[in-house]
N, C-alpha and C positions, 0 to 999 in steps of 0.2 A: 504494500500500500504506500502511496506517495506520502511523504512526511506532512505536507500541508493538509491533505485529506485526513490523515490520522489525527492531526491536531484539531481540526474542525469537529470530527466525530467525538474525540475525547472531551472537548470543551462544550459540547452540545451547541455549537455554532454561535456562542455568545459574543465572539469577536466581530460578528457581522451585524449585531444589533444596530438598527438605524439605517442600514443599507437599503438603497432603492434599486430595484431591478426593472429593466424594460427590455423586451426582446420578442422574438418570434420563435415558436416551437413548431417544428414539422411533425405531423402525426402520420404514422404508416397505417395502411389499411388493416394490417394485422393487429396493431395496438387498438384501433377503434373497435374492431370486431371483438377483441378480448374484453374491452370495457362494456360493450353491449351484452356480451355473454354473461359477465359478472352481474350486471344490472338485472338481467332476466332471471338469473339464478336466485338473486336476493328476493325478487318478487314471488318466486315459487316456494320459498321457505314458509313453513307454517309456524304458528306460535308454539307448537310442541317441539320444534327443532331446537336442540341445545345450542346456545351461542358458543362460538369459538372462545376458548380461554385467552385472555389478554394478559400479557406480562406488564407490570408497572415498573420493571427494572430499567434504568437508563442504559443507553447504548454503550457498549464497551468498545475498545479498540479492535477487538476481534469480530465485532458484528456490525452490520450496516444499520443505520437508523431506519425506523419504520416510516414509510412515506406519509402515513396519516399524521405522525408526530411532526414531521417536517412541515406539512401543510398548515398545521395549527400555528406555526411560527410566522406565517405570512399574513399580511393585510393586503388583500386584493383590491386594487384601485380600478382596474379596467381589464376586461377580457373581451376580445373580438374574435369570433370564429369565422373563417373564410376558406374558400376553396379556389384554386386557380391551377390551370393546366394539369389537372389530375392529382393535385396535392391538397391535403387538408392542413391548414395553418391556424395556429392560435397566436394572436398578438396579445401580449400581457404586460401590464404595469403593476408592480407590487412592491411592498416593503417588508423588511424583516423586523419583527418585534422582539 
């Protein structure tokens, strides 16, 4: 693992507090299909299905942070969804809290 990446994971990204982000994210058809599949599977779950256990332990240098925990650190200012020339793009402006 790159030393900068390791440091960010070990410190839970606290060095980036106050950072503003702006950019475009290209989404592949496969990623969009996985997202739709996950959404549909969540709709099919019944109340009797047991929820997946969640760990409240912080990320360690040997594990990747959970995406949902990283998303909680963002304040989304703007998201625009667009397609062009067969590509799906997200334009995003956000900040890290």
